[in-house]
C-alpha positions in Angstrom: -21.9 94.6 -86.8 -21.3 93.4 -90.4 -17.7 92.5 -91.2 -16.6 94.9 -94.0 -14.0 92.4 -95.1 -15.1 90.3 -98.1 -15.0 86.6 -97.5 -13.4 84.3 -100.1 -16.9 83.2 -101.1 -17.9 86.7 -101.7 -15.0 87.3 -104.0 -15.8 84.2 -106.0 -19.4 85.2 -106.2 -18.4 88.7 -107.5 -16.0 87.2 -110.0 -18.8 85.0 -111.4 -21.0 88.1 -111.8 -18.2 90.0 -113.6 -17.5 87.0 -115.9 -21.2 86.7 -116.6 -21.4 90.3 -117.6 -18.2 90.9 -119.4 -16.9 87.4 -120.2 -20.2 86.7 -121.9 -19.9 89.8 -124.0 -16.3 88.7 -124.9 -17.4 85.3 -125.9 -20.5 86.5 -127.8 -18.3 89.0 -129.7 -15.9 86.2 -130.7 -18.8 83.9 -131.6 -20.2 86.6 -133.8 -16.9 87.1 -135.4 -16.6 83.4 -136.2 -20.0 83.4 -137.6 -19.2 86.4 -139.7 -16.1 84.6 -141.1 -18.4 82.0 -142.6 -20.4 84.5 -144.6 -19.9 85.0 -148.3 -16.8 87.0 -149.2 -16.9 89.6 -152.0 -13.9 91.5 -153.3 -13.2 93.8 -156.2 -10.0 93.9 -158.3 -8.5 97.3 -158.8 -5.8 96.9 -161.5 -3.0 99.0 -162.8 -5.4 99.9 -165.6 -7.5 101.9 -163.1 -4.5 103.8 -162.1 -3.3 104.3 -165.7 -6.7 105.7 -166.7 -6.4 108.3 -164.0 -2.6 109.0 -164.3 -2.9 112.2 -166.3 -3.5 115.2 -164.1 -6.5 117.0 -165.6 -5.3 120.4 -164.3 -1.7 120.2 -165.6 -1.8 117.5 -168.3 1.2 115.8 -166.7 1.5 112.1 -166.0 1.8 111.0 -162.4 -0.1 111.4 -159.1 0.5 114.1 -156.5 -0.1 112.8 -153.0 -3.3 114.8 -152.6 -4.8 113.7 -155.9 -3.9 110.1 -155.3 -5.6 110.2 -151.9 -8.7 111.8 -153.2 -9.0 109.1 -155.9 -8.5 106.3 -153.4 -11.0 107.8 -151.0 -13.6 107.9 -153.8 -12.8 104.4 -155.0 -12.9 102.8 -151.5 -16.1 104.7 -150.6 -17.7 103.3 -153.7 -16.5 99.8 -152.8 -18.2 100.1 -149.5 -21.4 101.2 -151.2 -21.1 98.1 -153.5 -21.2 96.0 -150.3 -17.8 94.5 -150.9 -15.6 93.1 -148.2 -12.2 93.7 -149.7 -10.1 95.4 -152.4 -7.5 93.5 -154.4 -5.1 96.2 -155.6 -2.2 96.0 -158.0 1.0 96.9 -156.2 3.4 95.1 -158.6 2.0 94.7 -162.1 5.3 94.7 -164.1 8.3 94.0 -161.8 7.7 97.4 -160.2 6.3 98.8 -157.0 3.5 101.0 -155.7 5.6 101.7 -152.6 9.2 102.5 -151.7 10.9 99.2 -152.4 14.5 97.9 -151.8 14.1 95.5 -154.7 11.8 97.0 -157.3 11.6 100.4 -159.1 8.8 102.8 -158.6 5.9 102.0 -161.0 5.2 104.3 -163.9 1.5 103.8 -163.0 2.1 106.0 -159.9 4.8 108.6 -160.9 4.4 108.5 -164.7 7.9 107.2 -165.2 9.3 103.9 -164.0 11.9 104.5 -161.3 10.7 108.1 -160.4 9.9 108.6 -156.8 6.4 110.2 -156.4 7.3 111.6 -153.0 4.8 109.7 -151.0 3.9 106.1 -150.1 0.7 105.0 -152.0 0.5 101.6 -150.4 0.7 103.0 -146.9 -2.3 105.2 -147.6 -4.3 102.6 -149.4 -4.0 100.1 -146.6 -5.0 102.7 -144.0 -7.9 103.9 -146.2 -9.2 100.4 -146.6 -9.0 99.5 -143.0 -10.7 102.8 -142.0 -13.7 101.6 -144.0 -13.5 98.1 -142.6 -12.3 96.7 -145.9 -9.6 94.1 -146.3 -6.6 95.0 -148.4 -5.0 92.3 -150.6 -1.7 93.3 -152.3 -1.8 92.0 -155.9 1.5 91.0 -157.5 2.5 89.6 -160.9 5.6 87.6 -160.0 7.2 86.9 -163.3 5.9 89.6 -165.7 8.4 92.4 -166.5 6.9 93.9 -169.6 4.1 93.4 -172.0 4.6 93.9 -175.8 8.1 95.3 -175.4 11.6 93.8 -175.1 13.4 97.1 -174.8 15.5 96.8 -171.6 16.7 100.4 -171.9 13.1 101.6 -171.4 13.2 100.1 -167.9 14.4 102.1 -164.9 18.1 101.9 -164.3 17.5 100.3 -160.9 15.2 97.6 -162.4 16.8 94.2 -161.7 15.7 93.0 -165.1 17.7 95.7 -166.8 20.7 95.3 -164.4 20.9 91.6 -165.0 20.6 91.9 -168.8 23.1 94.8 -169.1 25.8 93.9 -166.6 29.1 92.2 -167.5 28.1 88.8 -166.1 26.7 86.6 -168.9 25.3 84.2 -166.3 22.8 86.9 -165.3 21.4 87.3 -168.8 19.3 84.2 -168.4 17.5 85.5 -165.4 15.3 87.6 -167.7 13.8 85.9 -170.8 12.6 87.6 -173.9 9.7 85.7 -175.4 7.0 86.5 -177.9 7.6 90.2 -177.6 7.6 90.5 -173.8 10.1 90.1 -171.0 9.7 87.6 -168.1 11.7 86.8 -165.0 13.0 83.2 -165.4 10.8 81.0 -163.2 13.6 78.4 -162.9 16.2 80.8 -161.6 16.9 80.7 -157.8 17.9 84.4 -157.8 14.6 85.3 -159.4 12.7 83.3 -156.9 14.6 85.0 -154.1 13.9 88.5 -155.6 10.2 87.7 -155.7 10.1 86.5 -152.2 12.1 89.5 -151.0 9.4 91.7 -152.5 6.7 89.8 -150.7 8.6 89.9 -147.4 9.0 93.7 -147.4 5.2 94.1 -148.1 4.1 91.8 -145.3 6.7 93.1 -142.9 6.1 96.8 -143.5 2.4 97.0 -144.3 -0.7 95.8 -142.5 -2.0 93.9 -145.6 -4.6 91.2 -145.2 -3.5 89.2 -148.2 -0.9 88.6 -150.9 -2.5 87.9 -154.3 -1.0 86.3 -157.4 -3.1 86.3 -160.6 -2.8 84.2 -163.8 0.5 85.3 -165.2 3.0 82.4 -164.7 4.7 80.8 -167.6 3.5 82.1 -171.0 1.8 79.8 -173.6 4.8 78.1 -175.4 3.0 76.1 -178.0 4.1 72.9 -179.8 7.8 73.9 -179.4 7.5 74.1 -175.7 10.4 71.6 -175.1 12.9 73.8 -176.9 11.9 77.3 -175.8 11.8 79.7 -172.9 13.8 78.1 -170.1 14.8 74.9 -172.0 18.5 75.9 -171.5 18.1 75.6 -167.7 16.2 72.4 -168.1 19.1 70.9 -170.1 21.5 71.9 -167.3 19.1 70.1 -164.9 19.1 67.0 -167.0 22.9 67.0 -167.1 23.1 67.4 -163.4 20.7 64.5 -162.9 22.8 62.2 -165.1 25.9 63.1 -163.3 24.4 62.4 -159.9 22.2 59.4 -160.7 19.0 61.3 -160.1 15.8 60.4 -162.0 15.0 63.0 -164.7 11.6 64.7 -164.6 10.0 65.6 -167.9 10.2 69.3 -168.7 6.6 70.0 -168.0 6.9 68.5 -164.5 10.1 70.4 -163.9 8.4 73.7 -164.8 5.5 72.9 -162.5 8.0 72.2 -159.8 9.6 75.6 -160.4 6.2 77.4 -159.9 5.3 75.1 -156.9 8.6 76.0 -155.2 7.8 79.7 -155.4 4.3 79.2 -154.3 5.2 77.0 -151.3 8.1 79.2 -150.1 6.0 82.3 -150.5 3.3 80.7 -148.3 5.9 79.7 -145.7 7.4 83.2 -145.8 4.1 85.0 -145.3 3.0 82.7 -142.5 6.3 83.0 -140.8 5.8 86.8 -140.6 2.1 87.0 -139.9 -0.2 83.9 -139.9 -3.3 86.1 -140.3 -2.1 87.3 -143.8 -3.7 85.1 -146.5 -2.0 84.0 -149.7 -4.2 83.4 -152.7 -3.9 82.8 -156.4 -6.3 83.6 -159.2 -5.6 81.4 -162.3 -7.5 81.5 -165.5 -10.6 79.5 -165.3 -10.0 77.3 -168.4 -9.2 74.0 -166.7 -8.4 72.1 -169.9 -5.7 74.7 -170.8 -4.3 74.8 -167.3 -3.7 71.0 -167.4 -1.9 71.1 -170.7 1.9 70.6 -170.9 2.7 73.6 -173.1 1.6 76.6 -170.9 1.2 78.1 -167.5 2.5 75.2 -165.4 0.2 76.0 -162.6 -0.2 72.9 -160.5 -3.7 73.6 -159.3 -4.3 70.0 -158.2 -1.5 70.2 -155.7 -2.4 73.7 -154.5 -6.0 72.6 -153.8 -5.2 69.2 -152.2 -2.1 69.6 -150.1 -1.6 72.0 -147.2 1.1 74.6 -147.2 0.5 76.2 -150.6 -2.4 78.6 -150.6 -5.3 79.8 -148.4 -7.6 80.5 -151.4 -8.0 80.0 -155.1 -10.0 82.3 -157.3 -10.4 80.8 -160.8 -11.5 83.4 -163.4 -14.6 81.8 -164.7 -15.5 84.5 -167.2 -18.0 82.6 -169.5 -21.7 82.3 -169.8 -23.7 79.1 -169.0 -23.9 78.4 -172.8 -20.2 78.8 -173.7 -19.2 76.1 -176.1 -16.0 75.2 -174.4 -16.2 76.4 -170.8 -19.8 76.7 -169.7 -19.9 78.5 -166.3 -21.8 75.8 -164.3 -19.8 72.8 -165.6 -16.5 74.7 -165.3 -17.3 75.8 -161.7 -18.3 72.2 -160.8 -15.0 70.9 -162.1 -13.1 73.4 -160.0 -15.0 72.5 -156.9 -14.2 68.8 -157.5 -10.5 69.6 -157.5 -10.6 70.9 -153.9 -9.4 68.0 -151.7 -8.1 70.3 -148.9 -11.2 71.9 -147.4 -9.1 74.6 -145.8 -8.5 76.1 -149.2 -11.3 78.5 -149.9 -12.8 78.8 -153.4 -13.7 82.3 -154.6 -15.1 82.6 -158.1 -13.6 85.3 -160.4 -16.6 87.0 -161.9 -16.4 88.9 -165.2 -18.2 92.1 -164.4 -16.6 93.7 -167.4 -18.5 91.3 -169.8 -22.0 92.4 -168.7 -23.7 93.9 -171.7 -20.8 93.1 -174.1 -20.9 91.3 -177.4 -18.2 88.8 -176.3 -20.9 86.2 -176.1 -24.6 86.3 -177.0 -25.7 85.6 -173.5 -23.6 88.5 -172.1 -25.3 90.8 -174.6 -28.9 89.6 -174.2 -29.2 88.4 -170.6 -29.0 91.3 -168.1 -29.4 88.8 -165.2 -26.4 86.7 -166.1 -24.1 88.0 -163.3 -26.8 87.5 -160.8 -27.5 83.9 -162.1 -23.8 83.1 -161.8 -23.6 84.1 -158.2 -26.9 82.3 -157.4 -25.5 79.1 -159.1 -22.4 79.3 -156.9 -24.5 79.7 -153.8 -26.6 76.8 -154.7 -23.6 74.5 -154.8 -23.1 75.1 -151.1 -19.3 75.0 -151.8 -18.3 78.5 -153.0 -16.8 80.7 -150.4 -17.2 84.0 -152.2 -16.6 86.0 -155.4 -14.0 88.4 -156.8 -15.2 90.9 -159.4 -13.1 92.1 -162.3 -12.8 95.0 -162.3 -13.6 98.2 -160.4 -14.2 100.6 -163.3 -16.7 98.2 -164.9 -19.1 98.7 -162.1 -19.6 102.1 -163.6 -19.6 101.6 -167.3 -22.8 102.4 -169.2 -22.8 99.0 -170.9 -22.6 97.0 -167.6 -25.1 99.0 -165.6 -28.2 96.8 -166.0 -26.3 93.6 -165.3 -24.4 95.1 -162.3 -27.6 96.5 -160.8 -29.3 93.1 -160.8 -26.2 91.4 -159.3 -25.8 94.0 -156.5 -29.3 93.3 -155.3 -28.2 89.9 -154.0 -24.8 90.8 -152.7 -24.7 90.2 -149.0 
């Protein structure tokens, strides 16, 4: 009579069989995922301009989205992004010190409700994140950290709960310097610790409350200050810093390094904040591609060399290399090669910002005459063996008449 009790050996044998069947599947799925992570990454920027162009309700003529109309537009956009074979959407959620979601720190964006500060009655970001993930798309929340307005310095045009307006109109004169009026626009002061805290608070509420895959800054940092850069913008705060250094026996940094340090402080603390909440959320920056200008002392103050060489700043960089191969100042191939040489930290991914909007345009002769230019740019990047992917600017230009031929040739080689 056979003993119905399983021996220890039998259990071990059975466990081995189960592992072979299911453990192998588990490992293979993770190996496949790891391999998939090495494939080329393609994303499309969806800017506030896409929302602005759709803001007017065609049935009522009123500005602002209803929940249903917004959802229908997002569904159509994201379905199209899937058809374009993209992996991610990079969507504006804070273009001008505002918010595409209910925020404790920033007013509702006029690009959602039609009026800054007006509650649309629904949560656009919540729906966009869900809609992206439903389609297996990553969702990167795109923020402009310092920009408050463009071509306007009218504080009273801002929502009453806008911190820029509150700081400039309250009775505390010390708050006035937290918002700077320069060259017809308003900026949050990059040197101010309260400004930096405000920006980080806005990042924290997004990463905490929404299942985003990334936080994305673009190229708006310090504005171009020109030859008078030592005596403009935040020079008052720099003079206070110099005074403090003299009083405390600390070596004084030149104003250009001090400004880069201001930006670096925000970038590094933002990275630490994001990773402290969710290590899987990526933090990336997309600066202008014009390296010579980025390295000047009178503008931007984006310390790309540090970001691309030292850990703890960014997960990826996406330089906007928007020129043809024959551009007189920034030819695409030479400019890309220079960017790739700057990467000393191999954990920092390099995505190339591609100018989809320039296809077929007369901005350069090559864009006008060469319908294969977008395709050639991606092929060149692939041939370097060092480019991790591409970000395409911007969504609407995949569907413009002038861009169609160039886009069609490019899409044939995407993934």
